[in-house]
C-alpha positions as CSV (number, residue, x, y, z in Angstrom):
1,M,0.0,0.1,0.1
2,S,1.7,3.2,-0.9
3,Q,2.0,6.0,1.6
4,S,-1.1,8.4,0.5
5,S,-3.0,5.5,0.3
6,L,-2.3,5.1,3.9
7,I,-2.8,8.4,4.9
8,I,-6.2,8.8,2.9
9,E,-7.5,5.8,4.9
10,Q,-6.2,7.4,8.3
11,L,-8.3,9.9,7.4
12,F,-11.3,8.5,5.9
13,E,-11.1,6.3,9.7
14,A,-10.5,9.9,11.5
15,N,-13.3,11.9,9.7
16,S,-15.6,9.8,8.0
17,A,-18.2,10.3,10.9
18,S,-18.1,13.8,11.0
19,L,-18.6,13.9,7.4
20,M,-22.0,12.1,7.9
21,R,-23.1,14.3,10.4
22,F,-21.9,17.5,8.2
23,F,-24.2,15.9,5.1
24,S,-27.3,15.2,7.4
25,R,-27.3,19.0,7.8
26,W,-27.8,19.2,3.8
27,H,-31.2,18.8,2.2
28,L,-30.0,16.2,-0.1
29,G,-33.0,14.7,-1.9
30,G,-32.2,11.4,-3.6
31,V,-28.5,11.3,-2.9
32,T,-27.8,9.5,0.5
33,Q,-25.0,10.5,2.8
34,E,-23.0,7.4,2.0
35,D,-23.2,8.4,-1.7
36,L,-21.6,11.6,-0.6
37,L,-18.5,10.7,1.3
38,Q,-17.7,7.8,-0.9
39,D,-17.7,10.4,-3.9
40,T,-15.7,12.9,-1.3
41,F,-13.0,10.2,-0.8
42,R,-13.1,9.2,-4.4
43,E,-12.5,12.9,-5.2
44,V,-9.2,12.8,-3.0
45,L,-7.6,9.5,-4.4
46,R,-8.2,11.2,-7.6
47,N,-5.6,13.4,-6.7
48,P,-4.3,12.4,-3.9
49,E,-1.2,15.2,-4.1
50,N,-3.7,17.9,-3.9
51,M,-4.6,16.4,-0.3
52,L,-1.3,15.8,1.0
53,G,-0.1,19.7,-0.1
54,A,-2.7,21.0,1.9
55,R,-1.7,22.9,4.6
56,S,-4.7,21.1,6.6
57,A,-6.0,17.6,5.4
58,K,-9.1,18.0,7.2
59,A,-9.8,21.4,5.8
60,Y,-9.3,20.2,2.3
61,L,-11.4,17.3,3.2
62,F,-14.2,19.3,3.9
63,G,-14.0,21.5,1.4
64,I,-13.7,18.6,-0.9
65,A,-17.3,17.6,1.1
66,R,-19.0,21.0,1.0
67,N,-18.9,20.8,-2.8
68,M,-20.3,17.8,-3.3
69,A,-23.2,18.7,-0.9
70,R,-23.6,21.6,-2.9
71,K,-23.5,19.9,-6.2
72,A,-25.9,17.9,-4.6
73,T,-28.6,20.0,-3.2
74,R,-28.5,22.2,-6.9
75,N,-29.0,19.1,-8.9
76,Q,-32.1,18.4,-6.6
77,L,-33.6,22.0,-6.7
78,S,-33.0,21.8,-11.2
79,T,-35.6,18.5,-11.2
80,I,-38.0,20.1,-8.7
81,P,-41.2,20.6,-10.7
82,L,-42.4,24.1,-10.7
83,E,-46.4,24.9,-10.8
84,G,-47.2,27.5,-12.7
85,D,-47.3,31.1,-10.7
86,V,-47.6,29.4,-7.9
87,A,-44.0,28.2,-7.5
88,A,-43.1,31.8,-8.6
89,T,-44.9,33.7,-6.0
90,E,-43.9,31.2,-2.9
91,N,-40.3,31.2,-3.5
92,R,-40.1,35.0,-2.4
93,E,-36.4,35.1,-1.2
94,D,-35.1,37.7,1.5
95,P,-34.1,40.4,-0.8
96,R,-30.8,41.2,2.2
97,L,-29.9,37.2,1.3
98,E,-28.5,38.8,-2.3
99,V,-26.8,41.2,-0.5
100,L,-25.1,38.7,1.8
101,R,-24.5,36.9,-0.9
102,L,-22.4,39.6,-3.0
103,E,-20.8,41.1,-0.2
104,L,-19.3,37.0,0.9
105,T,-17.8,37.3,-2.4
106,K,-15.9,40.7,-1.3
107,L,-14.6,39.3,2.0
108,P,-10.8,39.0,2.4
109,A,-10.4,35.1,1.8
110,A,-8.9,34.4,5.5
111,Q,-12.1,36.2,6.8
112,R,-14.2,34.3,4.6
113,Q,-12.9,30.7,5.1
114,V,-12.7,31.1,8.6
115,L,-16.7,32.3,8.8
116,E,-17.4,29.1,6.0
117,M,-15.8,26.6,8.8
118,R,-17.8,28.3,11.6
119,T,-20.9,28.1,9.7
120,R,-21.3,25.5,7.2
121,L,-19.1,22.7,8.8
122,S,-19.9,24.0,12.2
123,L,-16.3,23.8,13.6
124,S,-15.3,25.4,17.4
125,Y,-13.1,28.4,17.4
126,A,-10.1,25.5,18.8
127,E,-10.9,23.3,15.4
128,I,-10.8,26.0,13.2
129,A,-7.5,27.3,15.0
130,S,-6.0,23.8,14.9
131,E,-6.7,23.5,11.5
132,L,-5.4,26.7,10.2
133,D,-2.6,27.0,12.1
134,L,-3.4,30.1,13.7
135,P,-4.1,31.5,17.2
136,I,-7.6,31.3,18.6
137,G,-7.7,35.0,18.9
138,T,-6.9,35.8,15.5
139,V,-10.0,33.3,14.1
140,R,-12.4,35.3,16.8
141,S,-11.6,38.5,15.3
142,R,-11.6,37.5,11.3
143,I,-14.8,36.1,12.1
144,H,-15.9,38.9,14.3
145,N,-14.7,41.4,11.5
146,A,-16.4,39.3,8.9
147,I,-19.6,39.9,10.6
148,A,-19.4,43.1,10.8
149,K,-18.9,43.9,7.7
150,L,-21.9,41.9,6.4
151,K,-24.2,43.8,9.2
152,T,-23.0,46.9,7.6
153,A,-23.6,46.0,4.0
154,V,-27.0,44.8,5.3
155,I,-28.2,47.9,7.4
156,K,-26.8,50.0,4.6
157,H,-28.7,48.8,2.2
158,E,-31.8,48.7,4.1
159,N,-31.3,52.3,4.4
160,L,-31.1,53.2,0.4
């Protein structure tokens, strides 16, 4: 067994339960959590050098898992039948969400990364700090600053 295969096997043993909990929070339609877990590790096996070169193997793994869950969710939404005007009137989204989406793309990558790890992966500040090899205070300040920027943008938009 190669060194990368051994590392990936250990990564699977250490993280499969966490990944299953992560997938359980997504509305995946007909795709099972087990399928997404398998797809996640299939992707890791396809390019093991990317995972081995990552600063944090766990963060890299959860990034792939997030992309797999997004893809499954997107595919599910594209197959939901719409029934005339009823669907158009019932699907009114809060206009602030569009502002948040736009502002999220404007955040510095470091702030966006820790905010996403906290909100999407439900990692604690300590887990994020450990994964990114940062002091916990840095993680806290990045999350605080990201939320402050998003809040300011929404308030500014509401006052237009």
